[in-house]
Structures are given as C-alpha cells and as structure tokens.
C-alpha positions as CSV (number, residue, x, y, z in Angstrom):
1,M,132.1,84.2,112.7
2,K,132.4,87.5,111.7
3,K,128.5,88.2,111.0
4,I,127.8,86.9,114.2
5,F,130.5,88.9,116.2
6,F,129.5,92.2,114.8
7,S,126.2,91.3,115.1
8,L,127.1,90.7,118.7
9,L,128.2,94.1,119.1
10,V,125.4,95.6,117.4
11,V,122.7,94.6,119.8
12,L,125.5,94.9,123.2
13,F,126.8,98.3,122.3
14,T,124.3,100.4,120.0
15,V,121.5,103.0,120.5
16,T,118.5,103.2,118.7
17,S,116.7,105.6,117.1
18,V,113.5,104.5,117.8
19,S,111.8,107.5,120.3
20,A,109.1,107.1,122.3
21,Q,106.1,106.5,120.2
22,V,102.5,108.7,120.7
23,V,100.2,106.8,118.0
24,Y,97.1,104.7,119.2
25,G,94.6,103.0,117.3
26,D,91.4,104.7,117.9
27,E,91.1,106.7,115.1
28,K,91.3,103.8,112.5
29,V,88.8,101.2,114.8
30,K,85.5,102.3,115.8
31,A,84.0,100.2,118.5
32,N,80.6,100.2,120.0
33,F,79.0,98.3,122.7
34,T,75.9,96.9,123.1
35,V,73.8,94.1,124.5
36,E,71.2,91.7,124.5
37,Q,69.9,90.5,127.5
38,N,67.6,87.2,128.2
39,G,66.2,87.3,131.7
40,S,69.4,86.3,133.5
41,E,71.5,86.0,130.7
42,A,73.1,88.3,128.4
43,T,75.3,88.6,125.9
44,I,77.8,91.8,125.3
45,I,78.4,92.8,121.8
46,V,81.5,94.7,120.4
47,N,80.4,96.5,116.9
48,I,83.6,96.9,115.3
49,S,84.3,99.1,112.1
50,I,87.9,99.3,111.1
51,V,89.2,102.1,108.4
52,S,89.9,100.0,105.0
53,G,93.3,98.8,104.7
54,W,93.9,98.5,108.5
55,H,93.1,94.9,110.6
56,I,93.1,94.3,114.2
57,N,94.5,90.8,115.3
58,A,92.3,87.9,116.5
59,I,91.7,87.0,119.7
60,V,93.3,83.4,119.7
61,L,96.7,83.8,117.6
62,P,98.5,80.9,115.8
63,K,101.2,79.3,118.5
64,G,104.4,80.9,118.3
65,T,103.1,84.7,117.0
66,F,104.3,87.6,118.8
67,G,101.3,89.8,118.1
68,Y,99.4,91.4,120.5
69,P,96.0,89.8,120.8
70,T,92.3,91.4,120.8
71,S,90.7,91.3,124.3
72,I,87.8,92.0,126.5
73,N,87.9,92.5,129.7
74,F,85.7,92.9,132.7
75,T,86.0,94.7,135.7
76,K,85.2,91.6,138.5
77,S,82.3,92.1,140.3
78,N,79.6,90.3,142.0
79,N,76.8,91.0,139.6
80,F,77.6,88.9,137.1
81,K,79.7,86.2,135.8
82,T,81.2,85.3,132.0
83,I,80.2,82.2,130.1
84,G,82.5,81.0,128.0
85,N,85.0,82.5,125.8
86,P,84.8,85.5,123.7
87,I,83.2,84.7,120.2
88,E,85.0,86.1,117.2
89,P,84.3,85.5,113.6
90,K,86.7,83.4,111.8
91,P,89.9,85.4,111.1
92,H,91.6,86.1,108.2
93,L,95.1,84.0,107.8
94,K,98.2,85.1,106.7
95,H,102.1,84.3,106.9
96,D,104.1,87.1,107.0
97,D,107.5,86.2,105.4
98,I,109.4,89.3,107.0
99,A,108.4,88.2,110.5
100,D,108.3,84.5,109.5
101,E,105.1,84.0,111.3
102,D,101.5,83.4,111.0
103,L,98.9,86.1,111.2
104,A,95.2,86.0,112.1
105,T,93.6,88.9,111.6
106,H,90.0,91.0,111.3
107,E,89.5,94.1,109.0
108,G,86.1,95.7,108.3
109,K,82.8,95.5,110.0
110,F,82.2,92.3,112.4
111,K,81.3,91.5,115.5
112,I,82.8,90.1,119.0
113,K,80.5,88.7,121.5
114,Q,80.7,87.9,125.0
115,K,77.9,85.9,127.1
116,I,77.5,86.5,130.7
117,Q,75.0,85.3,133.6
118,I,73.4,87.8,135.8
119,L,73.5,86.8,139.2
120,S,72.0,90.3,140.3
121,D,68.4,91.6,140.9
122,K,69.1,94.8,140.8
123,D,70.4,96.9,137.9
124,F,74.0,97.7,137.8
125,V,77.0,98.9,135.1
126,L,79.6,96.3,133.6
127,E,83.0,98.0,133.3
128,G,85.3,96.7,131.1
129,V,88.4,97.4,128.7
130,F,88.4,96.3,125.2
131,E,92.2,96.1,123.6
132,F,93.4,95.9,120.3
133,Q,96.5,96.7,118.5
134,T,95.6,98.3,114.9
135,C,97.8,97.1,111.5
136,N,98.5,97.5,108.2
137,E,100.7,96.2,105.6
138,E,103.7,98.6,106.6
139,G,103.3,98.0,110.4
140,C,101.5,98.6,113.5
141,L,99.9,101.2,115.5
142,L,100.3,100.7,119.6
143,P,97.8,98.5,121.1
144,F,95.0,100.2,122.5
145,P,93.1,99.8,125.5
146,Q,89.3,101.6,125.4
147,K,87.3,101.4,128.3
148,F,83.7,100.7,128.1
149,K,80.2,100.5,130.5
150,V,77.2,99.0,129.8
151,K,74.3,99.1,132.1
152,L,72.0,96.1,132.7
153,K,69.3,95.2,134.2
154,G,68.7,92.7,137.0
155,A,68.3,89.3,136.5
156,A,64.4,89.8,136.4
157,G,64.6,91.8,133.1
158,V,64.6,91.2,129.9
159,K,64.6,94.1,127.8
160,V,66.9,95.0,125.5
161,V,68.6,98.2,126.8
162,D,71.0,101.1,125.1
163,V,74.8,101.7,126.0
164,E,76.9,104.0,126.6
165,S,81.1,104.0,125.6
166,I,83.3,106.3,127.0
167,K,87.0,107.0,125.0
168,A,89.4,105.3,126.9
169,E,91.8,107.8,129.1
170,S,95.4,108.0,128.1
171,V,97.6,105.3,129.2
172,V,101.5,104.5,129.5
173,V,102.9,102.4,127.0
174,T,106.6,101.2,126.6
175,P,108.1,103.3,124.2
176,A,110.0,101.8,121.5
177,E,108.1,98.8,121.1
178,S,106.9,99.6,117.5
179,E,108.1,102.0,114.5
180,P,105.9,104.4,112.7
181,A,105.4,103.4,109.0
182,A,103.6,104.9,106.3
183,K,101.3,108.3,105.9
184,S,98.9,108.5,103.2
185,D,97.7,111.8,102.2
186,S,95.6,113.3,99.0
187,G,97.3,116.8,98.9
188,D,95.1,118.0,101.9
189,D,95.0,117.5,105.8
190,K,91.8,114.9,105.7
191,N,93.9,111.7,105.0
192,K,97.0,112.2,107.0
193,D,97.3,108.7,108.6
194,A,100.2,107.6,110.8
195,A,101.6,104.0,111.1
196,I,104.0,101.9,112.7
197,E,106.4,100.7,111.6
198,K,107.3,96.6,112.7
199,T,106.2,95.9,115.8
200,K,109.0,93.5,115.8
201,T,111.7,95.2,117.6
202,E,114.2,97.3,115.6
203,S,117.4,97.5,116.6
204,E,120.5,98.9,114.8
205,T,121.0,95.5,112.9
206,G,117.8,96.5,110.8
207,G,114.7,95.5,111.4
208,Q,115.1,92.6,114.1
209,S,112.3,90.5,115.3
210,L,112.0,88.9,118.6
211,W,113.5,85.9,117.4
212,T,116.8,87.8,116.3
213,I,116.9,89.5,119.9
214,F,116.6,85.9,121.4
215,F,120.0,84.9,119.6
216,L,121.7,87.6,120.0
217,A,120.4,87.9,123.7
218,F,121.9,84.0,123.9
219,F,125.1,84.7,122.4
220,S,125.7,88.1,124.9
221,G,125.0,85.5,127.7
222,F,127.6,83.0,125.7
223,A,130.5,85.6,125.9
224,A,129.6,86.4,129.8
225,L,129.6,82.4,130.2
226,I,133.4,82.1,128.9
227,M,134.6,85.0,131.3
228,P,137.1,83.8,134.1
229,C,134.6,84.3,137.2
230,V,132.1,82.0,135.6
231,F,133.7,79.3,133.5
232,P,135.3,77.8,136.1
233,M,132.3,77.6,138.3
234,I,130.7,75.1,135.5
235,P,132.7,71.6,136.6
236,M,132.9,72.6,140.4
237,T,129.2,73.1,140.3
238,V,128.3,70.2,138.5
239,S,130.7,67.8,140.4
240,F,128.8,69.4,143.5
241,F,125.5,68.2,142.4
242,T,126.1,64.7,141.1
243,K,128.1,64.2,144.5
244,R,125.7,65.5,146.9
245,S,122.8,63.8,145.3
246,K,121.8,60.4,146.2
247,T,121.0,59.0,142.3
248,R,122.0,60.3,139.1
249,A,118.6,61.4,138.5
250,Q,118.5,63.4,141.7
251,G,121.7,65.0,140.1
252,I,120.4,66.1,137.3
253,K,116.9,67.3,139.0
254,N,118.8,69.6,141.0
255,A,120.7,71.1,138.3
256,F,117.9,72.0,136.3
257,I,116.4,73.6,139.5
258,Y,119.7,75.5,139.5
259,G,119.9,76.2,135.9
260,G,116.1,77.4,135.9
261,S,116.8,79.7,138.9
262,I,119.8,81.6,136.6
263,V,117.0,82.1,134.2
264,L,114.1,83.3,136.7
265,I,116.7,85.7,138.3
266,H,117.5,87.6,135.4
267,V,114.0,87.4,133.8
268,L,113.5,89.2,137.3
269,L,115.8,91.7,136.6
270,G,114.3,92.3,133.2
271,A,111.1,92.6,134.8
272,L,111.6,94.9,137.4
273,V,113.5,97.3,134.7
274,V,110.0,97.1,132.9
275,V,107.7,97.5,136.1
276,T,109.7,100.4,137.5
277,G,109.9,101.9,134.5
278,A,113.7,102.1,133.9
279,G,113.2,100.9,130.6
280,Q,111.5,103.9,129.6
281,L,114.0,105.6,131.2
282,L,117.0,104.1,129.0
283,N,115.3,105.0,126.2
284,E,117.0,108.3,126.7
285,L,120.0,107.2,125.9
286,S,119.0,107.8,121.6
287,T,119.1,111.7,122.7
288,N,119.9,112.3,126.0
289,V,123.2,114.0,127.0
290,Y,123.1,113.3,130.3
291,F,122.6,109.8,129.6
292,N,124.9,108.9,127.0
293,I,127.7,110.7,129.2
294,F,126.9,108.6,132.2
295,F,127.0,105.3,129.7
296,F,130.1,106.3,128.3
297,F,131.6,106.5,132.1
298,M,130.3,103.7,132.8
299,L,131.5,101.3,130.0
300,F,134.7,103.3,129.9
301,L,135.4,102.0,133.5
302,F,133.8,98.6,132.6
303,G,136.5,98.4,130.0
304,L,139.3,99.3,132.2
305,S,138.1,96.7,134.7
306,F,138.3,93.9,132.3
307,L,141.8,95.0,131.3
308,G,142.8,94.4,134.9
309,A,142.9,97.9,136.0
310,F,140.5,97.1,138.8
311,E,137.7,94.9,139.8
312,I,134.1,95.2,140.0
313,Q,132.5,93.4,142.4
314,M,128.9,93.3,144.4
315,P,129.2,94.3,148.1
316,S,130.5,91.2,150.1
317,S,127.8,91.3,152.4
318,W,125.0,90.7,149.5
319,V,127.2,87.8,148.8
320,N,127.6,86.7,152.1
321,K,123.6,86.7,152.9
322,A,123.1,84.8,149.7
323,D,125.6,82.2,150.4
324,A,124.4,81.6,153.6
325,K,120.9,81.4,152.2
326,A,122.2,78.7,149.9
327,D,122.9,76.2,152.6
328,K,119.4,75.8,153.2
329,G,118.6,72.2,151.3
330,G,115.5,71.7,148.8
331,A,114.9,74.2,145.9
332,I,115.3,77.4,148.0
333,G,118.6,76.6,148.7
334,I,119.7,75.7,145.0
335,F,118.1,78.9,144.1
336,F,120.3,81.1,146.5
337,M,123.1,78.8,144.9
338,A,122.5,80.5,141.7
339,L,121.9,83.7,143.3
340,V,125.5,83.7,144.7
341,L,127.0,82.8,141.1
342,S,125.1,86.0,139.8
343,L,126.3,87.8,143.0
344,A,129.9,86.7,142.7
345,S,130.5,86.5,138.9
346,F,129.2,90.2,138.7
347,S,132.7,91.6,137.9
348,C,132.2,89.4,134.7
349,T,128.9,89.6,133.9
350,G,127.9,92.8,134.6
351,P,129.6,95.1,132.1
352,I,127.8,92.6,129.4
353,L,124.6,92.7,131.0
354,G,124.5,96.4,131.7
355,A,125.0,97.2,128.2
356,L,122.6,93.9,127.2
357,L,120.0,95.8,129.3
358,G,120.3,99.5,128.0
359,A,120.3,98.0,124.3
360,L,117.6,95.8,124.5
361,S,115.4,98.6,126.6
362,S,116.4,100.6,123.7
363,V,115.3,98.5,120.9
364,G,112.4,96.8,121.7
365,G,110.9,98.2,125.0
366,G,109.7,95.0,127.3
367,N,108.6,92.2,125.0
368,A,112.3,92.6,123.8
369,L,113.8,92.9,127.2
370,M,112.0,90.1,128.8
371,V,113.0,88.0,125.6
372,G,116.6,88.9,125.5
373,M,117.2,88.6,129.5
374,F,115.4,85.2,129.2
375,A,118.0,84.3,126.8
376,F,120.9,85.9,128.3
377,G,120.2,83.8,131.5
378,L,119.3,80.6,129.4
379,A,123.1,80.9,127.6
380,L,124.8,80.8,131.6
381,A,122.3,77.7,132.7
382,L,122.5,75.3,129.7
383,P,125.9,74.6,130.4
384,F,125.3,73.3,134.0
385,M,122.0,71.4,132.9
386,L,123.7,69.6,130.2
387,F,126.8,68.4,131.8
388,A,124.8,67.4,134.8
389,I,122.8,65.0,131.6
390,F,126.0,64.0,130.3
391,P,128.7,64.6,133.0
392,S,131.1,62.4,130.5
393,M,131.2,65.5,128.5
394,M,133.2,67.6,130.7
395,N,136.3,66.0,130.2
396,S,136.1,67.5,126.6
397,M,136.1,71.0,128.5
398,P,138.7,73.5,127.7
399,N,141.0,73.7,131.2
400,S,140.7,77.0,132.9
401,G,143.8,79.4,131.9
402,G,145.0,82.0,130.3
403,W,142.5,82.3,127.5
404,L,139.9,82.8,129.9
405,N,141.7,86.0,130.6
406,V,142.1,86.8,126.4
407,V,138.4,86.6,126.2
408,K,137.8,89.2,129.1
409,V,140.6,92.0,127.9
410,F,139.1,91.2,124.1
411,L,135.7,92.8,125.5
412,G,137.4,95.1,127.7
413,F,138.8,97.2,124.4
414,I,135.3,96.4,122.5
415,E,133.7,98.2,125.4
416,I,135.9,101.0,125.6
417,A,136.0,101.7,121.9
418,F,132.0,101.5,122.2
419,A,132.2,103.9,124.8
420,F,133.2,106.7,122.6
421,K,130.1,105.9,121.1
422,F,127.9,107.3,123.7
423,L,130.3,110.2,124.3
424,S,129.9,110.7,120.7
425,T,125.9,111.1,120.4
426,A,126.3,114.0,123.4
427,D,129.0,115.9,121.7
428,T,126.7,116.0,118.5
429,T,123.4,116.8,120.5
430,M,124.9,119.4,122.3
431,Q,127.2,120.7,118.9
432,W,130.5,121.0,120.9
433,H,133.0,119.7,118.5
434,L,134.9,118.2,120.7
435,L,134.7,114.5,119.3
436,E,134.4,115.5,115.7
437,R,135.1,112.6,112.9
438,E,138.4,112.5,112.3
439,I,139.3,112.1,116.3
440,F,136.8,109.6,116.8
441,I,138.3,107.6,113.8
442,S,141.8,108.1,115.2
443,I,140.3,106.6,119.0
444,W,139.0,103.8,117.4
445,I,142.2,103.1,115.1
446,A,144.6,103.7,118.2
447,V,142.2,100.7,120.4
448,F,141.3,98.2,117.6
449,G,145.5,98.8,116.9
450,T,146.3,98.3,120.8
451,L,143.6,95.3,120.4
452,A,145.5,93.6,117.4
453,L,149.3,93.9,119.0
454,Y,147.7,92.2,122.4
455,M,146.0,89.6,120.5
456,F,149.0,88.9,118.8
457,G,151.1,89.1,121.8
458,K,153.1,91.6,121.8
459,V,151.4,94.0,124.6
460,R,150.7,92.3,128.1
461,L,148.5,93.7,130.9
462,P,148.3,93.1,134.6
463,H,146.8,89.2,134.6
464,D,148.3,88.1,131.3
465,S,151.1,85.5,131.4
466,A,153.8,85.1,129.1
467,V,152.7,83.7,125.3
468,E,155.0,81.1,124.0
469,K,152.9,80.5,120.8
470,L,149.5,81.9,119.5
471,S,146.2,79.7,118.8
472,V,144.6,79.4,115.5
473,G,141.5,80.8,117.1
474,R,143.6,83.9,118.8
475,T,145.8,84.3,115.5
476,M,142.5,84.6,113.3
477,M,141.1,86.8,116.3
478,A,144.3,89.0,115.8
479,T,143.9,89.2,112.2
480,L,140.6,90.1,112.0
481,T,141.2,92.9,114.6
482,L,144.3,94.2,112.3
483,A,142.1,94.3,109.3
484,L,139.4,96.7,110.6
485,T,142.2,99.0,112.0
486,I,143.7,98.8,108.4
487,Y,140.3,99.2,107.3
488,L,139.6,102.6,109.1
489,I,142.7,104.5,108.6
490,P,141.4,105.5,104.6
491,G,138.6,107.1,107.1
492,L,140.8,110.3,108.2
493,W,140.9,110.8,104.3
494,G,137.2,110.7,103.9
495,A,136.4,107.2,102.9
496,P,132.7,106.3,103.8
497,L,133.4,103.2,106.1
498,K,130.2,102.1,105.2
499,L,130.5,99.2,107.7
500,V,131.1,101.2,110.7
501,N,130.0,104.0,109.8
502,A,126.4,104.0,111.7
503,F,129.0,104.4,114.7
504,L,130.8,107.2,113.5
505,P,130.0,111.1,113.7
506,P,128.2,112.1,110.5
507,D,130.7,112.4,107.5
508,F,129.9,116.9,107.7
509,Y,130.5,116.7,111.7
510,A,134.4,116.9,110.9
511,E,137.3,119.2,111.2
512,S,137.3,118.7,107.6
513,P,133.9,117.0,105.9
514,K,135.9,116.0,103.0
515,G,138.6,114.3,105.0
516,F,142.2,115.3,105.1
517,G,143.4,117.2,102.4
518,G,140.0,117.6,101.0
519,G,139.8,114.7,99.4
520,G,136.6,112.9,100.9
521,N,133.7,111.7,99.7
522,S,131.9,114.8,99.1
523,S,132.5,115.6,95.5
524,S,132.9,119.7,94.3
525,E,129.7,118.9,91.7
526,S,127.7,118.0,95.0
527,V,127.8,121.3,96.3
528,S,125.5,123.8,95.1
529,L,126.6,126.6,93.3
530,H,123.8,128.7,94.1
531,A,123.9,128.3,97.8
532,V,121.6,130.5,99.9
533,E,121.2,131.6,103.4
534,G,120.3,129.3,105.7
535,M,121.9,126.1,103.5
536,H,125.1,123.9,105.1
537,E,126.9,121.3,103.4
538,G,125.1,118.4,105.0
539,P,125.1,114.3,104.3
540,K,127.0,113.3,101.2
541,G,127.8,116.7,100.6
542,L,124.3,117.8,99.8
543,M,122.9,121.2,100.4
544,A,120.5,121.4,103.1
545,F,118.3,123.5,105.0
546,N,117.9,123.4,109.0
547,D,114.9,125.4,109.3
548,Y,111.7,124.8,107.9
549,D,110.7,128.0,106.9
550,K,113.5,129.1,105.1
551,A,113.6,125.6,103.6
552,L,110.1,126.0,102.3
553,A,110.4,129.5,101.2
554,Y,113.2,128.4,98.9
555,A,111.6,125.7,97.8
556,K,108.8,128.0,96.2
557,E,111.1,130.4,94.8
558,V,113.2,127.7,92.6
559,G,109.8,125.5,92.7
560,K,111.1,122.2,93.5
561,P,109.6,119.9,96.0
562,L,110.8,119.9,99.5
563,F,112.6,116.6,101.0
564,V,111.9,117.0,104.9
565,D,114.0,114.9,106.8
566,Y,113.4,114.6,110.9
567,T,116.5,112.8,112.2
568,G,119.2,113.5,115.0
569,W,122.1,113.6,116.1
570,G,122.5,110.9,118.0
571,C,120.5,108.6,115.3
572,V,122.3,105.9,114.2
573,N,120.0,104.6,111.5
574,C,119.8,107.9,110.3
575,R,123.4,107.8,109.7
576,K,122.8,104.3,107.8
577,M,120.3,105.6,105.8
578,E,122.6,108.8,105.0
579,Q,125.6,106.7,103.7
580,S,124.8,103.4,102.2
581,V,121.1,104.9,100.7
582,W,121.5,108.8,100.0
583,G,124.5,108.5,97.9
584,E,123.3,105.8,95.7
585,P,123.1,106.2,91.9
586,G,119.8,107.3,91.2
587,I,119.4,108.6,94.5
588,I,122.1,111.6,95.2
589,E,121.1,112.7,92.0
590,H,117.6,113.1,92.8
591,L,118.8,114.8,96.4
592,R,121.0,117.1,94.7
593,N,118.7,118.2,91.7
594,D,115.3,117.8,92.3
595,F,114.6,118.5,96.0
596,V,115.0,120.9,98.4
597,I,116.8,119.2,101.6
598,V,115.6,120.4,105.0
599,S,116.9,118.7,108.1
600,L,115.0,118.8,111.4
601,Y,117.1,117.6,114.3
602,V,114.7,116.5,116.7
603,D,117.8,116.4,119.6
604,E,119.0,119.6,118.5
605,R,120.1,121.0,122.1
606,T,120.5,124.5,121.2
607,E,118.0,127.2,123.2
608,L,115.7,129.3,121.0
609,P,115.4,132.8,121.7
610,K,113.0,133.6,124.8
611,S,110.3,135.2,122.6
612,E,109.8,131.4,121.0
613,Q,109.8,129.4,124.2
614,K,106.4,128.2,124.9
615,H,103.9,125.6,126.1
616,E,101.8,123.7,124.0
617,I,99.4,120.8,124.1
618,V,101.2,118.2,121.6
619,D,99.0,114.8,121.3
620,G,96.9,115.7,124.4
621,R,99.8,116.5,126.9
622,D,101.4,119.8,127.7
623,F,104.7,120.0,126.1
624,E,107.3,122.5,127.1
625,I,109.3,123.7,123.6
626,L,112.8,125.4,124.8
627,T,115.1,124.3,122.2
628,I,115.1,124.0,119.0
629,G,115.0,120.2,119.0
630,N,111.7,120.5,120.8
631,K,110.3,122.7,118.5
632,W,110.8,119.8,115.2
633,T,109.8,117.3,117.8
634,A,106.4,118.7,118.3
635,K,105.9,119.3,114.7
636,Q,106.5,115.8,113.9
637,I,104.0,114.7,116.5
638,K,101.3,117.0,115.6
639,E,101.4,116.6,112.3
640,Y,102.9,112.3,111.6
641,Q,101.2,111.5,115.4
642,T,104.9,109.5,115.9
643,A,108.7,110.8,116.9
644,S,111.0,108.3,115.6
645,Q,113.5,109.3,113.2
646,P,114.7,108.9,110.3
647,Y,111.2,110.0,109.5
648,Y,111.3,111.0,105.3
649,V,108.1,113.0,104.0
650,L,108.0,114.9,100.9
651,Q,105.8,118.0,100.4
652,T,104.7,120.9,97.8
653,V,105.7,124.5,97.6
654,D,102.6,125.1,99.8
655,G,103.9,122.5,102.7
656,K,101.1,120.3,101.8
657,D,102.4,116.1,102.1
658,L,102.4,114.5,98.8
659,P,100.8,111.1,97.9
660,G,102.9,108.3,98.6
661,G,103.3,108.2,102.4
662,S,106.4,108.6,104.4
663,A,109.5,106.8,104.4
664,S,111.8,105.6,107.1
665,Y,114.7,103.1,107.8
666,Q,112.5,100.1,108.5
667,S,110.6,100.6,105.2
668,H,112.9,102.0,102.7
669,H,116.7,101.3,103.7
670,D,116.6,99.2,100.3
671,P,117.9,101.9,97.8
672,L,115.5,100.3,95.3
673,L,112.3,101.4,97.4
674,F,113.7,105.1,98.5
675,K,114.7,105.6,94.8
676,K,111.0,104.5,93.8
677,W,109.5,106.4,96.6
678,L,111.5,109.6,95.5
679,D,110.4,109.0,91.9
680,D,107.0,108.6,92.5
681,G,106.8,111.6,94.8
682,L,108.1,114.0,91.7
683,K,105.6,112.8,89.4
684,S,102.8,113.3,91.7
685,F,104.9,117.1,92.4
686,K,104.8,117.5,88.3
687,K,101.0,116.8,88.4
C-alpha cells in the first residue's frame, strides 16, 4: 500500500527532468530511393544503410509492442495506387527485459519495397514520406520523417529511371517522448554520437514504461472515484439504468455505453492537449519560472478547496446545457449523461485531473498523455459497468458518509505540500533564496504534522463530523503520516532524507548547507583545502565550478579529467542522482579526489553581460542566448544534440570527450554502473 501511495504521489505531483529533445535519426540511417518499372507496374525501393550498433524498428511489430514502427507513406494521387503492403526483410526478434516487450528490428544494409500500379499515361513525380525511429542498446532517437520523391514514366514506358531524394524538412515532435543516452567519442569530434534514453516514458519514479504510466494513472482515477462528488453517483446511476431499461441486457448495454463515454471524454481531453500543443507548453514546468509559480497557486488553491475553504465548480450554464442534452434517448443521451457527471464532479476530479495532465505531459509526451487519460477515464468508468453486470455487488459498497470527506481532505493536504515543490523550483531557478532547504522542510513538517493530527481526529475542518472512533484504515494512514513527519525532522540538521530528497531543494541551497549547527552530511574532509576562485560547495559537500572555462583551466592546471554535469535547479532526477549516487562509497572519493567537477545549470536565469548576449544557429534554429542557462543549453545541444538533464560527460584537460560515452539518470542510476563508468573514464584518461 505504501509503495502504491508514493508512486501515485510521484505521477501526480512531480515535474520531470526531461527537456525538449532535438535529436533525429537521419545521421544514423541513410535512405536512398530507386524505382524499378515494368510497364504499368513499378516497385519503389528504399535502400537503407544503418550505422553499426544502431537499428530501426520493423514495419510490422509484435502485438503489444509500444515501439514506433517504420512506415512508407505516399502522397495521394490519381496517377497511381499501391499494391499490397510494403515488403520488408525478416526482422531480428528479441525480447527487451527492461521494457518487457518483444522487439522486431532491422540493422545494417537492407531494402524495403512497395509495389504500385501506374494509372497515368503521362510522366509524373511520386512523393511520400519514409518514417523511422533509430535505436541502439541504450535507447532511441526521435522518429524521423524523410520526405522523398521519385520520377515515374507513364504506363507505356518500361525504362528504369533515376530518382532524387530530398532531406526532410524540420518537423515538430512532442518533447519528452524520449531521453538521451550514450555518446561515444574516440578522442576527437569525428565520432560524437547522440542517443536517446528509453523511449518508454521516464518519470520521477525512474524509467517508467507506458504500462507503468497506465497503472499509475489508473490509481489516480481511482482516487478521483472515491471523491464525495463521484462516489455517491455510482449506485444512483446504475439504478437509473436498470430501472429505465426494459431488460437486464439493455441495462448492461446502456451502462457500457455510459462507461465508454466517460473514457472517451477523457481521451478527447488528452487529445485536445496534444493537438493544441498544450502538452509541449506543460513541458516548460521543469525550467520555466512562470509556469512553476502558476502551478504553485493552482495546486495550493485546489488544496484549500479540498480542505473546505470554498468549492470550485464548472459554470452552471455548461452543466445545464449538457443536462438538457442528456434527456435525449439512445447513445447520444447517455454520452451527455457522462458529460454531466464529468462537469458536475469537476470540483473533486479537477484538481487530480489537472495535476495528472501536467505530470503526464511532462514525463512522456503525447503517448504517455493519451495512455494516462485512457487509464484515468477507465478507472472512473469501471464501477458503473461492473455494478450494472452484477447489481448485487452494490450491497457490499460502503455507505456514503464522512469517510469520503476524509479522503478529500487528505488529498488536499497532499496537494498543498506538493504545491511548494513548484514554488521551490521557481525559487532555485531564479536564485531568490526565499525557500531554502530548511524552510521547505519546515513547511512540510507543518503540513504533514497537521495532516497526522487531522487523521487522528484531533483537528476538525468545516465539513467534518465528530470523530467518535477511528477505523483501522484511518489509523494506519495517520500512523504513516506521523512517521513521515518524524522522518523529516532530522533533515533540519542535515540528514539526507533519501526517501523524499528528490522533491527538496539541493542540500547546498540552504541557510546552512550542513544543516542547523553544521552537523549535516557534508563532512569537513569533502571540502577541498585548495579551493580556487570560481569554486563553490556543491552537492554532498563536493567542490565544483559553475563556469566551464574556469573549470577547464583548473583541470589543466592540476592534471585531472573534467566531470561535466549538465543539470538544472528544477531537475528532480538531478537531485536523485546527487543524493543516491554521488555520495556512495567509491564514487564520492572519485569525485572528490580524481575529477574537477563543473555543474552547468541550464535553467540558470542570471542574465549574461550585454556583450555576451547573442543569437546563434543551434540545431538549425535561431537560438537566443540571454542568460547563463541559455549559454549552457546551447552548448549541450550543439555538442551532444540533446537538452536533457542530468547528463554527464568526462573530458580531457583539452576539452575532448573521453571514450565511454555519457551517463544519465536512466542509464546510470545504479551506483555500480556509475562507478564503473567513472573507473573506465579514469583509465582512459591515464592512457
């Protein structure tokens, strides 16, 4: 139960460290297009050559696979028609244990063919798009749509003709659908590769697949289901269908239409977010100060409404119009009944749904958002369908009462607590130092402490009834909340708080980096006795630079390799790596003694001097460099074709990447893997 509870909190209220990706697969895959024509029949041939170590997905993927299939699509024309499906070689089949799915891939050199029937007597140009996703063992690049056109003779001709291929134009791909992975370098710029970590959506729970997103969103829907605005509607609605229907079969059918309509409404809402680009907008949560402040106020107000301060409702005119439509018979009327439920229950479901939309858009782009919204709607719809099939089960349902308000208040406290995470992100990004670590922990102690008192019945809110005795479930939740409160208290004196540390400001972003009284986890030996200008005390008490040039100069002076840390103030996974990996035995010694650390904060909002502000072409786009964060973002994109954090590389004293590739949260959150990566980098440096 505890694991599910914390997983649910993660998906509802965290922001992701994944930023918009800018990597495509055309550098790893070369596709040339030729045609073989014999009278009125022709075969379009895609001649594909893939860089060693990389592959693309097959056209036909195994059932249940979430991979991006390769496709060849032709612009519609009256000049031809396709014959059958594209023909591909037999793919390589493999089971991916991490994603728990079967893969079907192609690698090396091969051909894909598509037969067409020529319908025109005149010569013409056939146009289309060849789309594929390039992957290696570490992860996948963004899907790449390559436009092409081939010249064809009219039906009377039989001559094989040459073709021309054109590079695809820039396309907009939903950010955060993939995560960068490895980058290999032989010591020069020639072999700099960029990859993407785990196209399966990555959230703060650490490498979630779409199935994980589905279940977490399903539990979110279940949380909304037991809200006071929804739960009492279940027996009322099911009874309505059974009494209104002439036969039991018809009642079951109507209930299924009702449940399906609930799912459809939520899927349409998710589609609206994807189509309008709002999902891309929500990705700004990880770095944009204004969005973080907005979400702080939104969640804080939602939390207050759950506590009973006021009620948030949809405009009554919307509900009335939907209710009027619901009077119609048939499936249309039932659909509007479902819409009435969605609108009328917004005061309860809205806060959960809003947080879910933001979280899912951040962690996995369009795919995760659609899967999550489907799961959320399914959780709401299932009880209506199940009780329609088995009406006797309603007798075992708990009666509506004060316990529903307890659930609502509990979630209200949780929303208020996590609202401060968004405010903290804005504060650290802007370096206001208003919500430093001790203050944040103090607020959480107060919030969860009050929640514990509430659960024990010692605090009453406006809509509560008197508590004569506690149920076993309420007592257990109260005890867990009290335990969390007690667990947080040592954090004021510098305890690492690994269980929740990803949500807290960094340990060095504090009034006293070692905790009250200086007794925290930053040991005195971790602070270098030879600190130079530009150094500061960073994570785990390690001395680090914030300026790349100063760090590189110092690395050359002391003859140590450079540990480049692309990070962000609002990056949750960065904090998790720093707290759970950097400080581990065998790793912290390396970082303290064998490397020069430079942490480049890509969301640092401090403005550059006017003389350094400029526009650059980055990844083929105009990029405005006004702040320090802009500078490091541009550097990361130009050198590694990715803008994701945390992203680690090891360099020589000349600024050349060491062999061994990069490291990230997804690929190296295991301390053993991270230590091996550091060991290998040191060996290469010494050679």
